[in-house]
C-alpha positions as CSV (number, residue, x, y, z in Angstrom):
1,M,0.0,0.0,0.0
2,K,2.8,2.3,0.9
3,S,4.5,1.9,-2.6
4,N,1.2,2.7,-4.3
5,A,0.9,6.0,-2.3
6,S,4.5,6.8,-3.2
7,A,3.9,6.2,-6.9
8,V,0.8,8.4,-6.9
9,L,2.7,11.1,-5.0
10,C,5.5,11.0,-7.6
11,A,3.1,11.2,-10.5
12,V,1.3,14.2,-8.9
13,L,4.7,16.0,-8.3
14,F,5.9,15.2,-11.8
15,A,2.7,16.6,-13.4
16,A,2.9,19.7,-11.2
17,A,6.6,20.3,-12.1
18,A,6.0,20.0,-15.8
19,P,2.8,21.9,-16.6
20,G,4.0,22.6,-20.2
21,W,4.2,18.9,-21.0
22,A,0.8,18.0,-19.5
23,Q,-1.6,20.5,-21.0
24,E,-3.2,20.2,-24.5
25,S,-2.3,22.9,-26.9
26,K,-4.7,25.8,-27.7
27,S,-4.2,25.1,-31.4
28,A,-5.2,21.4,-31.3
29,P,-9.0,21.8,-31.4
30,L,-8.7,24.7,-33.8
31,A,-6.5,22.8,-36.2
32,K,-8.8,19.8,-36.1
33,Q,-11.8,22.0,-36.8
34,L,-10.0,23.8,-39.7
35,V,-9.0,20.4,-41.2
36,S,-12.6,19.1,-40.8
37,E,-14.0,22.2,-42.6
38,L,-11.4,22.0,-45.4
39,D,-12.2,18.3,-45.9
40,A,-16.0,19.1,-45.9
41,G,-15.5,21.8,-48.5
42,K,-13.1,19.7,-50.5
43,I,-10.5,22.5,-50.5
44,D,-6.9,22.4,-49.6
45,S,-6.1,26.1,-48.9
46,I,-7.5,29.1,-47.2
47,A,-6.3,32.7,-46.6
48,A,-7.3,35.9,-44.8
49,K,-6.1,39.2,-43.5
50,D,-5.0,39.2,-39.9
51,P,-7.8,40.9,-38.0
52,S,-5.3,42.1,-35.4
53,N,-3.0,43.7,-38.0
54,Q,-4.3,44.6,-41.5
55,D,-0.8,44.7,-42.9
56,V,-0.4,41.0,-42.3
57,Y,-1.9,38.2,-44.4
58,L,-2.5,34.6,-43.3
59,G,-2.5,31.4,-45.4
60,A,-2.8,27.7,-45.0
61,L,-2.1,24.8,-47.3
62,Y,-3.5,21.4,-46.2
63,I,-2.0,18.2,-47.4
64,K,-4.8,15.8,-46.7
65,G,-4.1,13.3,-44.0
66,F,-0.5,14.5,-43.6
67,Q,0.1,18.1,-42.6
68,L,-1.1,21.7,-42.3
69,L,1.3,24.4,-43.4
70,V,0.3,27.8,-42.1
71,I,1.9,31.2,-42.7
72,S,1.6,34.7,-41.4
73,N,3.5,37.5,-43.2
74,K,3.6,41.0,-44.5
75,Y,3.7,41.5,-48.3
76,A,5.4,44.2,-50.3
77,V,2.3,44.8,-52.5
78,P,-0.8,44.5,-50.3
79,A,-3.1,45.4,-53.2
80,A,-2.0,42.2,-55.0
81,L,-2.9,40.0,-52.1
82,D,-6.2,41.9,-51.6
83,G,-7.0,41.0,-55.2
84,R,-6.2,37.3,-54.6
85,L,-8.4,37.3,-51.5
86,S,-11.3,38.8,-53.4
87,K,-10.9,36.2,-56.1
88,K,-10.5,33.4,-53.5
89,E,-7.0,32.5,-55.0
90,Y,-5.9,31.2,-51.6
91,R,-3.2,28.8,-52.8
92,D,-1.6,31.6,-54.8
93,L,-1.8,33.9,-51.8
94,Y,-0.1,31.3,-49.7
95,I,2.7,30.9,-52.2
96,D,3.2,34.6,-52.4
97,L,3.4,34.9,-48.6
98,N,5.9,32.0,-48.5
99,S,8.2,33.7,-51.0
100,S,8.2,37.0,-49.1
101,P,11.2,38.0,-46.9
102,P,11.1,36.1,-43.6
103,N,11.7,39.1,-41.2
104,N,8.0,39.2,-40.2
105,R,7.0,35.7,-41.1
106,V,5.5,33.0,-38.8
107,F,5.6,29.6,-40.5
108,V,4.1,26.5,-38.8
109,E,4.6,23.0,-40.0
110,D,1.8,21.0,-38.2
111,L,2.6,17.4,-39.0
112,G,-0.5,15.4,-38.5
113,A,-2.6,18.6,-39.0
114,D,-3.7,18.2,-35.3
115,G,-2.3,21.3,-33.6
116,L,1.1,21.9,-32.1
117,K,2.5,19.5,-29.5
118,A,5.5,20.3,-27.2
119,K,6.3,16.7,-26.6
120,R,7.1,14.3,-29.4
121,E,5.6,10.9,-29.2
122,E,8.0,8.1,-29.8
123,N,8.5,7.2,-33.6
124,Q,6.1,10.1,-34.6
125,P,6.9,13.2,-36.6
126,F,7.2,16.5,-34.8
127,D,5.9,20.0,-35.4
128,S,8.1,23.0,-36.0
129,V,7.7,26.7,-36.2
130,E,9.8,29.5,-37.7
131,I,9.3,33.0,-36.2
132,N,11.2,35.9,-37.8
133,G,13.8,33.6,-39.2
134,A,14.4,31.5,-36.0
135,R,13.3,27.9,-36.4
136,T,12.3,25.7,-33.4
137,M,11.5,22.0,-33.7
138,F,9.1,20.6,-31.1
139,D,10.9,17.3,-31.0
140,S,11.4,17.3,-27.2
141,D,15.2,17.8,-27.7
142,W,15.7,21.3,-26.5
143,K,19.3,20.7,-25.7
144,K,20.1,20.0,-29.3
145,Q,18.6,23.4,-30.2
146,K,20.7,25.0,-27.5
147,L,17.6,25.9,-25.4
148,S,16.8,25.3,-21.8
149,E,13.7,23.3,-21.1
150,E,12.1,26.5,-19.8
151,D,12.9,28.4,-23.0
152,Y,11.7,25.5,-25.1
153,L,8.3,25.5,-23.3
154,K,8.1,29.3,-23.5
155,T,8.8,29.2,-27.2
156,F,6.2,26.5,-27.6
157,S,3.6,28.5,-25.6
158,A,4.1,31.6,-27.7
159,A,4.1,29.7,-31.0
160,D,0.9,27.8,-29.9
161,D,-0.8,31.1,-29.0
162,R,0.1,32.7,-32.3
163,Y,-0.9,29.5,-34.2
164,A,-4.3,29.5,-32.4
165,Q,-4.9,33.2,-33.4
166,I,-4.1,32.4,-37.1
167,L,-6.3,29.3,-37.1
168,T,-9.2,31.3,-35.6
169,A,-8.9,34.0,-38.3
170,L,-8.8,31.3,-41.1
171,L,-11.8,29.5,-39.6
172,A,-13.7,32.9,-39.6
173,Q,-12.8,33.3,-43.3
174,L,-14.1,29.8,-44.1
175,K,-17.4,30.6,-42.2
176,K,-17.8,33.7,-44.4
177,G,-18.1,31.4,-47.3
178,S,-14.4,31.0,-48.1
């Protein structure tokens, strides 16, 4: 009986000491919803203006059953992207954003198209994010990336927050009739 109580206490202490590992990401339910709606609409891309910054455009490319590639970036010729938005040329807008300079870019590679995960499951692909030219791989190996565990989890939290904001805006665009 004493060993069971010790095991339970250790599990509770471990969970309390590693809150970043235990919680589900904010982006997970949103990514799943976006993928579901893209599947239902039989489309593989969506784009929108960022509602919090009208100089920033958002785009997503969905590779069915595999990954969701999402980008946020400024563009040198906003009128060109406004035209693409009005014509619903979402894939072309995504490509334009991807070819823009990376100094304002957020690029998310969501392998599994199921939201960001801080902890990589064994023998599974991992997510990554590039923010303003700095790439972080969420492969649970923060030491290889010259990060502390705390910095790794902070980077994950910030990336997950931004990804959730982008997904929310893209979902709103889809609801407007894409």
